[in-house]
C-alpha positions in Angstrom: 121.5 81.3 104.2 118.2 83.0 104.9 117.5 86.5 103.5 115.6 89.5 104.7 111.9 89.5 103.7 111.2 90.9 100.2 108.4 93.2 99.3 105.3 91.5 97.9 105.0 90.7 94.2 103.6 93.5 92.3 105.5 96.3 94.2 107.3 98.5 91.8 110.5 100.5 92.3 111.0 104.1 91.1 113.8 106.6 91.4 111.9 109.9 92.1 113.7 113.2 91.7 113.0 115.7 94.5 114.6 119.0 95.3 118.3 118.1 95.2 118.1 114.3 95.6 116.9 111.2 93.8 114.9 109.0 96.1 114.6 105.2 95.8 110.9 104.4 96.3 108.9 101.1 96.5 105.1 101.2 96.2 102.3 98.7 95.8 99.0 97.4 97.1 95.6 98.9 96.8 93.5 101.2 99.0 94.1 104.2 101.2 97.8 105.3 101.1 100.3 104.7 103.8 103.9 106.0 103.6 106.6 104.4 105.8 109.9 106.2 106.8 112.9 104.3 108.2 115.8 105.5 110.3 119.5 104.8 110.9 120.6 101.2 110.9 117.8 100.3 108.5 116.6 101.3 105.1 113.1 101.2 103.7 113.6 97.4 103.5 112.7 97.2 107.2 109.0 97.8 106.2 108.7 94.7 103.9 106.8 92.7 106.5 104.4 95.6 107.2 103.9 96.1 103.4 102.9 92.5 103.0 100.3 92.9 105.8 98.9 96.2 104.6 99.0 95.7 100.8 95.6 94.0 100.5 93.9 97.1 101.9 96.4 99.9 101.5 98.6 101.4 98.9 102.0 101.3 100.6 104.8 103.8 99.7 108.3 103.1 101.1 111.2 105.4 100.3 114.8 105.3 101.3 115.6 108.6 103.0 117.9 111.1 101.3 121.5 109.7 101.4 120.5 106.3 102.7 119.8 102.9 101.2 119.6 103.2 97.4 118.8 106.9 97.3 121.3 109.4 96.1 124.0 111.0 98.3 123.6 114.8 97.9 126.1 117.2 99.5 123.4 118.7 101.7 119.7 118.8 102.5 120.0 116.4 105.5 118.0 118.7 107.8 114.6 117.1 108.3 112.7 120.1 107.1 114.2 119.6 103.6 113.5 115.8 103.8 109.9 116.5 104.8 109.7 118.3 101.4 111.2 115.1 99.8 108.2 113.2 101.2 105.8 115.7 99.7 107.5 115.5 96.3 107.4 111.7 96.4 103.6 111.8 97.0 103.2 114.4 94.3 104.9 112.2 91.8 102.7 109.3 92.8 99.6 111.5 92.7 98.8 110.8 96.3 97.2 113.7 98.0 96.9 112.4 101.6 98.3 109.4 103.4 98.7 107.8 106.8 102.3 108.1 108.0 104.3 105.3 109.8 107.8 106.2 111.0 110.7 104.9 113.1 113.9 106.4 114.5 115.2 109.3 112.3 112.1 108.6 110.2 110.2 110.1 113.1 112.1 113.4 112.7 111.4 113.5 108.9 107.8 112.5 109.6 107.3 115.4 112.0 108.8 117.9 109.6 106.5 116.6 106.9 103.4 116.6 109.1 104.2 120.1 110.4 104.7 121.6 106.9 101.8 119.7 105.3 99.3 118.8 108.0 96.4 118.5 105.5 98.3 115.7 103.8 98.6 113.4 106.8 95.6 111.4 107.8 97.2 109.9 110.9 100.7 109.4 112.2 102.2 106.3 113.8 105.5 107.2 115.4 107.9 104.6 116.8 110.6 104.8 119.5 112.8 107.9 118.9 112.6 111.5 120.2 112.3 114.7 118.2 115.2 117.2 118.2 114.4 120.3 120.3 111.1 118.9 121.6 110.2 118.1 125.3 113.1 116.4 127.1 115.4 116.4 124.1 118.2 118.3 126.0 118.1 115.7 128.8 117.9 112.7 126.3 121.0 113.7 124.4 123.1 113.7 127.6 122.7 109.9 127.8 126.1 108.2 127.3 124.3 105.7 125.1 123.8 108.5 122.5 127.5 109.3 122.0 127.0 108.5 118.3 124.9 111.7 117.8 128.3 113.6 117.6 130.4 110.9 116.1 131.4 112.1 112.6 134.1 113.8 110.6 136.7 112.7 108.1 138.8 110.7 110.6 135.7 109.0 111.9 134.7 108.0 108.4 138.2 106.5 107.9 137.8 104.7 111.2 134.5 103.2 110.2 135.3 102.4 106.5 135.6 98.7 106.0 134.2 98.2 109.5 130.6 99.1 108.9 129.4 95.8 110.2 131.2 96.3 113.5 129.8 99.8 113.9 126.3 98.7 113.2 126.5 95.7 115.4 126.9 98.1 118.3 123.5 99.6 117.6 121.8 96.3 117.1 123.4 94.7 120.2 123.1 97.6 122.7 119.7 99.0 121.6 117.9 95.7 121.4 116.3 93.7 124.2 118.0 90.6 122.9 120.7 90.9 120.3 119.8 87.5 118.9 116.6 88.9 117.6 118.5 90.8 114.9 119.5 87.8 112.8 122.6 87.3 110.7 120.8 87.8 107.4 119.5 91.2 108.6 122.9 92.3 109.8 124.6 91.3 106.6 122.0 93.0 104.5 122.2 96.4 106.1 126.0 96.3 106.7 126.4 95.8 102.9 124.1 98.8 102.2 125.9 101.1 104.7 129.2 100.0 103.1 128.2 101.5 99.8 130.2 104.6 98.7 129.0 107.7 100.4 126.5 105.8 102.7 128.2 106.4 106.0 129.1 110.0 105.2 125.4 110.7 104.5 124.3 108.8 107.6 126.6 110.9 109.8 125.1 114.0 108.1 121.7 112.9 109.2 122.9 113.2 112.8 124.9 116.4 112.1 121.7 118.1 111.2 120.1 117.6 114.6 121.1 121.1 115.8 119.2 122.7 112.9 116.4 120.2 113.3 115.9 121.4 116.9 115.6 125.0 115.7 113.2 124.1 113.0 111.1 121.9 115.3 110.7 124.6 117.9 109.4 126.9 115.2 107.0 124.2 113.9 105.8 123.6 117.5 105.3 127.4 118.0 102.7 127.3 115.2 100.5 124.9 117.1 100.0 121.2 117.7 99.4 118.7 114.9 95.7 118.0 114.5 95.8 114.4 113.1 95.4 111.3 115.3 98.8 110.1 116.5 99.8 106.6 117.8 103.1 106.8 119.8 104.6 103.3 120.0 107.5 102.7 122.4 109.4 99.5 123.2 109.3 98.5 126.8 113.1 98.2 126.9 113.5 101.6 125.2 111.3 104.7 125.2 108.1 102.9 126.4 105.3 105.2 127.3 107.6 108.2 127.2 107.0 108.2 123.4 103.5 109.4 124.0 104.7 112.0 126.5 107.1 113.4 123.9 104.5 113.5 121.2 102.0 115.4 123.3 104.3 118.4 123.1 103.5 118.6 119.3 100.2 116.8 118.8 96.8 117.2 120.3 95.4 113.7 119.8 97.9 111.1 121.0 97.3 107.4 121.8 100.1 105.4 123.6 101.1 101.8 122.9 104.0 99.9 124.4 105.4 96.8 122.7 106.5 94.1 125.2 109.9 92.3 125.2 111.4 94.7 122.7 114.2 97.2 122.4 114.5 100.0 119.8 114.3 97.7 116.8 110.6 97.0 116.9 110.1 95.7 113.4 113.0 93.2 113.8 112.5 92.2 117.4 108.7 92.0 117.7 107.2 92.3 114.2 104.0 90.5 114.9 103.0 92.7 117.8 104.2 95.9 116.1 102.3 95.2 112.9 99.2 94.4 114.9 99.4 97.7 116.7 99.9 99.6 113.5 97.0 97.8 111.7 94.7 98.3 114.7 95.3 102.1 114.7 94.9 102.4 110.9 91.7 100.5 111.1 90.4 102.9 113.8 90.2 100.4 116.6 92.5 102.3 118.9 91.2 105.8 118.4 
């Protein structure tokens, strides 16, 4: 059976202690740093194809978010402001002062919290296909029936999902993709196994539970002014599309829009070649 793509040879793995968590981090390559943040339904493993493309000219840093993948499962700290500090501690440990930022899904929310708290450390931000709590049309977005999972949590919910993680995750891959077949069986098995690890779904539900606090924090960040770094807002044409740029313009002053054709939410799985090309073009300054 095929397997998900591995990170390039020479990438190292470290367990980096932050404020209240231990973060599983892969890093490798050479050149200007890029840090990549994943979201729900994935782990940092989603970025392996991008790491392979960037490693010849960039040092690529890929953590698993707090409570996700192979990172630890702390009792708290799932607000994105705290996780933005996790990112800063990771870069401190690696002696990286500034980096380009690439994010998807909940990684967008952590990325905004990091960029808002440490704007001098973010050279540019590439943000992919998910909104920001409390920003722009957030209150309208969360009324969508497709986002019922934002409030799906609690002890009984965890009992319901336990042992059925694959079924639960299939719903996201099937309903939020342009074509469910683009999320192959190896990918589904890989992530279902990671989300079936002890504590993984509890932590994942806590990521969503923090959205109310994240909205409060984001409004405070936005009140302090817009982000100064160049931003590329990538939307999938079957998902957020050009609305990604509209959302980001509420919090950033220099926003470029890109829309990836024939893709749903899972850009790196559905259209990796086009998505990587857009990311590389922006990092190389061709789209600014």
